[in-house]
Each structure stands twice: as structure tokens, then as C-alpha cells.
C-alpha positions, 0 to 999 in steps of 0.5 A, a space after each residue: 500500500 505504499 503506492 499512491 492512488 496516482 501511481 496505482 491508476 498509472 499502473 492500471 492504464 486508466 490515466 495516461 502520463 500526459 494527464 499526470 503532467 497536466 495535473 501537476 502543472 495546474 495549481 491546486 485550489 486552496 482549501 476552503 478555510 484558508 486564503 490563497 497565498 498566491 492571491 495575497 502575494 501578488 497584487 492584481 494586475 492593472 487592466 491598463 497595462 496590457 493595452 498600454 504595451 499594445 498601444 506602444 507596439 502600434 505607435 512603434 509600427 506607425 513610427 516605422 511606417 511614417 519613417 519609411 514613407 518620408 524616406 521614400 519621399 526623399 529618395 523620390 525627390 532626389 531621383 527627380 532632381 538628378 533626372 532634371 539635372 541630367 535633362 538640363 545637361 543633355 539640353 545644353 550639350 545638344 545646343 552646343 552640338 547644334 551651334 558647332 555643326 559645320 563651324 569648327 576650324 580644325 584641320 586634319 593636316 595641322 602640324 603645330 600642337 597648342 597645349 593648354 590646361 583644361 580640367 587640371 590636365 595639360 591638353 593639346 589641339 593641333 593647329 597650323 601657323 595662322 591658327 596658332 597666332 589666332 589662338 594666342 591673340 584671342 581671336 580663336 578659342 577651343 571648345 571641348 565637345 564629345 571628348 574632342 577639342 574643337 577650334 572655333 571663332 571667338 564669337 562661337 566660343 562666347 556663345 558656348 560660354 553662355 550656354 555652358 562655361 565648363 565646355 569652353 576649354 581655351 579662350 585667351 583674353 586679348 586685353 591681358 598682358 602677354 605673359 599673363 596666361 599662367 605659363 612661364 615665358 621660358 617654358 618650352 612645350 
């Protein structure tokens, strides 16, 4: 008779092990004459606590959604600004190309290289003797278009400067002093 009633029921197979563990996990009700210790030890949970954490989760979700929406708006505005800049650049390039059509003075048999500084590097354009004198006097200019350096008249160079100053590679100021181009006089190219 050392076996408890539970052990005897388990041996007979009437009660399964799962029911036994479930019965062990559930708290037993206190005897009718004594107050419950668990109820005395723990104060009742406030009803506002559960909705407050749920409300915090909702607010956090709203904050993330709002942040994602503003970031998407900023990205869209940046893309639109970049597209607008690219469109303006293409328009300027097309205007310059139309302006230069048939008006360049480059000769395929030019024998004198004229060096100049453009974009932080030394560049060159091949000219003949008369064009070299015109470049140095300021009556001719050099325009950069599609990776090439094109020799043009001063009027066209001024028009290119009005459209896009970055495309004007060389235009000597005729009123400046002779040695005022930033290149030492004793430098031989």
C-alpha cells in the first residue's frame, strides 16, 4: 500500500502520463478555510497595462511606417532632381552640338600642337601657323565637345560660354598682358 492512488491508476492504464503532467502543472485550489497565498502575494494586475504595451507596439509600427514613407519621399525627390539635372545637361550639350555643326576650324593636316590646361590636365589641339597666332591673340578659342577639342571663332566660343562655361576649354583674353596666361615665358612645350 505504499503506492499512491496516482501511481496505482498509472499502473492500471486508466490515466495516461500526459494527464499526470497536466495535473501537476495546474495549481491546486486552496482549501476552503484558508486564503490563497498566491492571491495575497501578488497584487492584481492593472487592466491598463496590457493595452498600454499594445498601444506602444502600434505607435512603434506607425513610427516605422511614417519613417519609411518620408524616406521614400526623399529618395523620390532626389531621383527627380538628378533626372532634371541630367535633362538640363543633355539640353545644353545638344545646343552646343547644334551651334558647332559645320563651324569648327580644325584641320586634319595641322602640324603645330597648342597645349593648354583644361580640367587640371595639360591638353593639346593641333593647329597650323595662322591658327596658332589666332589662338594666342584671342581671336580663336577651343571648345571641348564629345571628348574632342574643337577650334572655333571667338564669337562661337562666347556663345558656348553662355550656354555652358565648363565646355569652353581655351579662350585667351586679348586685353591681358602677354605673359599673363599662367605659363612661364621660358617654358618650352
